[in-house]
DOLUM-614660 format. One line per 10 residues: number of its first residue (from 0); their letters; for each residue x, y, z of C-alpha. Coordinates in pm, whole numbers, always signed. Layout:
NUM> a> X,Y,Z; ...
***
This chain:
0> msftfaspsn> -2216,+6596,+2852; -2151,+6610,+3224; -1812,+6463,+3322; -1661,+6372,+3657; -1304,+6242,+3683; -1125,+6161,+4007; -866,+5947,+4178; -817,+5895,+4552; -573,+6188,+4562; -721,+6433,+4307
10> vyyteaevkq> -1048,+6550,+4156; -990,+6676,+3802; -1349,+6738,+3686; -1675,+6761,+3879; -1985,+6754,+3660; -1802,+6964,+3399; -1950,+7005,+3053; -1717,+6845,+2797; -1742,+6751,+2428; -1567,+6415,+2431
20> vdvpgitsmm> -1377,+6173,+2654; -1150,+5895,+2526; -1059,+5620,+2772; -837,+5309,+2758; -1101,+5038,+2793; -988,+4689,+2884; -1048,+4565,+2527; -987,+4885,+2325; -988,+5264,+2331; -1337,+5402,+2381
30> gifanhvpcl> -1456,+5738,+2248; -1744,+5881,+2449; -1976,+6155,+2326; -2316,+6277,+2449; -2591,+6017,+2402; -2346,+5726,+2419; -2499,+5390,+2505; -2496,+5347,+2884; -2230,+5105,+3006; -1972,+5025,+3270
40> svlkpgvvtv> -1617,+4933,+3173; -1285,+4860,+3338; -989,+5080,+3245; -642,+4948,+3170; -324,+5156,+3206; -328,+5431,+2945; -431,+5784,+2859; -766,+5950,+2926; -812,+6236,+2678; -1068,+6503,+2762
50> tesdsvvkrf> -1190,+6750,+2498; -1342,+7033,+2693; -1636,+7245,+2573; -1398,+7514,+2445; -1205,+7246,+2248; -906,+7251,+2486; -764,+6898,+2505; -619,+6761,+2830; -450,+6423,+2870; -408,+6218,+3187
60> fvssgsvtin> -234,+5890,+3253; -441,+5638,+3453; -311,+5315,+3603; -652,+5146,+3614; -1006,+5220,+3719; -1356,+5227,+3580; -1575,+5438,+3354; -1950,+5465,+3395; -2168,+5607,+3118; -2521,+5680,+3239
70> ddssvqvlae> -2845,+5705,+3044; -2854,+6083,+3106; -2519,+6115,+2916; -2322,+6182,+3233; -1984,+6009,+3255; -1773,+5923,+3557; -1411,+5806,+3545; -1274,+5675,+3873; -904,+5594,+3854; -676,+5415,+4099
80> eahplenfda> -402,+5664,+4002; -433,+5957,+3761; -190,+6235,+3674; -164,+6495,+3396; +57,+6354,+3122; +279,+6663,+3117; +388,+6588,+3476; +593,+6285,+3367; +963,+6284,+3281; +1058,+6043,+3000
90> gavrdglaka> +1392,+5956,+3165; +1228,+5874,+3496; +971,+5656,+3317; +1250,+5463,+3137; +1428,+5412,+3470; +1106,+5296,+3635; +1040,+5050,+3353; +1392,+4906,+3382; +1351,+4864,+3760; +1009,+4701,+3718
100> qsamssaste> +1147,+4460,+3456; +1438,+4374,+3686; +1197,+4315,+3975; +990,+4086,+3753; +1299,+3886,+3654; +1408,+3841,+4014; +1063,+3782,+4167; +1054,+3460,+4366; +692,+3446,+4481; +367,+3465,+4285
110> qqkaeaqiav> +275,+3786,+4463; +608,+3949,+4374; +566,+3838,+4012; +212,+3977,+3996; +312,+4311,+4150; +610,+4343,+3916; +392,+4255,+3614; +146,+4530,+3705; +433,+4779,+3736; +576,+4673,+3399
120> ecyealskai> +236,+4710,+3230; +188,+5059,+3376; +537,+5177,+3281; +505,+5034,+2929; +174,+5214,+2877; +318,+5535,+3021; +628,+5520,+2801; +407,+5481,+2492; +198,+5780,+2602; +482,+6027,+2650
***
């Protein structure tokens, strides 16, 4: 199936032929193969796993975004933030989670609470992934 995957700062795949894509859908993980039912879904923080045509598997962390599955079996993943999983340092992720949790505890406005909650959710998902 044809696969495109991008974020505002990077394009990882452009109409590349892949075997399978697994994405963190808002309600559950979603495995996508050729001839999948067309749909549009929101992504939650988690790992996008791409199995390329030669069976090489690549994993990326996404903060959020959307996945579109078209009736011609093409798939597009558009992420707010996306980075190869191997680029993350476990210690830095733990530190980031602690800072986000501290920010959530000390937040005084609804906006600060919401921003801190988003950061906590992303760091928690990232720490589970690595």
